[in-house]
VEXDREN-2710 file (C-alpha; in Angstrom, 1 decimal):
% VEXDREN-2710
k/r/px/py/pz
1/MET/1.6/16.8/-4.9
2/ASN/-1.7/15.9/-3.5
3/ILE/-2.5/12.3/-4.2
4/ASP/-6.1/11.1/-3.6
5/VAL/-5.7/7.5/-2.4
6/ARG/-8.9/5.5/-2.3
7/HIS/-9.6/2.1/-0.7
8/ASN/-11.2/0.0/-3.3
9/GLU/-12.4/-2.8/-1.0
10/PRO/-14.3/-4.8/-3.6
11/GLU/-11.0/-5.0/-5.6
12/SER/-8.8/-5.5/-2.5
13/ARG/-6.5/-2.6/-3.3
14/PHE/-5.6/0.9/-2.5
15/GLU/-5.5/3.1/-5.6
16/ALA/-5.0/6.5/-7.0
17/THR/-5.4/7.8/-10.5
18/VAL/-2.6/10.3/-11.4
19/ASP/-2.6/12.0/-14.8
20/GLY/-5.0/9.3/-16.1
21/HIS/-2.9/6.4/-14.9
22/LEU/-4.2/3.9/-12.3
23/CYS/-1.7/3.2/-9.5
24/VAL/-2.4/0.4/-7.1
25/ALA/-1.2/-1.4/-4.0
26/ASP/-3.0/-4.8/-3.9
27/TYR/-3.7/-6.9/-0.9
28/HIS/-5.8/-9.8/0.3
29/LEU/-6.8/-10.8/3.8
30/ALA/-5.8/-14.1/5.4
31/GLY/-7.5/-14.0/8.7
32/ASN/-6.2/-10.9/10.5
33/VAL/-3.2/-10.5/8.1
34/MET/-3.2/-8.1/5.2
35/VAL/-1.0/-9.8/2.6
36/MET/0.5/-7.2/0.2
37/PRO/1.9/-9.0/-2.9
38/HIS/2.0/-6.1/-5.4
39/THR/2.4/-2.4/-5.8
40/TYR/2.3/-0.8/-9.3
41/VAL/2.9/2.7/-10.5
42/PRO/3.0/3.1/-14.3
43/PRO/6.3/4.4/-15.7
44/PRO/4.9/7.8/-16.9
45/VAL/4.1/8.8/-13.3
46/GLU/6.9/7.0/-11.4
47/GLY/9.2/9.0/-9.1
48/ARG/6.4/11.2/-7.6
49/GLY/6.0/9.3/-4.3
50/ILE/2.8/7.7/-5.4
51/ALA/3.7/4.2/-4.2
52/ALA/4.7/5.6/-0.8
53/GLU/1.3/7.2/-0.5
54/LEU/-0.5/4.0/-1.5
55/VAL/1.5/1.9/1.0
56/ALA/1.1/4.5/3.8
57/ALA/-2.7/4.4/3.3
58/ALA/-2.7/0.6/3.3
59/LEU/-0.6/0.5/6.5
60/ALA/-2.8/3.1/8.2
61/HIS/-5.8/1.0/7.3
62/ALA/-4.1/-2.1/8.8
63/ARG/-3.3/-0.2/12.0
64/GLU/-6.8/1.1/12.3
65/HIS/-8.4/-2.3/11.8
66/LYS/-5.8/-4.1/14.0
67/LEU/-4.4/-6.2/11.1
68/ARG/-0.9/-7.5/10.8
69/VAL/0.9/-7.0/7.5
70/ASP/2.8/-9.6/5.4
71/PRO/4.8/-7.4/3.0
72/ARG/5.4/-9.8/0.1
73/CYS/5.9/-6.9/-2.3
74/SER/9.6/-5.8/-2.3
75/TYR/8.5/-2.1/-2.3
76/VAL/6.3/-2.7/0.8
77/ARG/9.1/-4.5/2.6
78/THR/11.5/-1.6/1.8
79/TYR/8.9/1.0/2.9
80/MET/8.4/-0.8/6.2
81/ARG/12.1/-1.1/6.8
82/ARG/12.5/2.6/6.2
83/HIS/9.6/3.5/8.5
84/PRO/10.3/1.9/11.9
85/GLU/6.9/3.0/13.2
86/THR/5.4/0.4/10.9
87/GLN/7.4/-2.5/12.3
88/ALA/4.7/-3.4/14.9
89/LEU/2.4/-4.3/12.0
90/HIS/4.9/-6.8/10.5
91/VAL/4.0/-10.5/10.8
END
């Protein structure tokens, strides 16, 4: 499945619309730290790897902009634990 993830900077989130459902990974910046408190994928489109794509895009953005990441969302914490290459971003 090809998921088109967009960085919606004015809304401070990474998002994708899948089958008409808005999926998001929210963040806010605290200095050079990207705080990620919430990821949401509506039930009708769960289980397709959408959250992983959103988080991967957010972490790539953090890496590119030399930001650290505070994974307050349990999904983001789990994703980072499962992907050791992201550990250098962790606060």
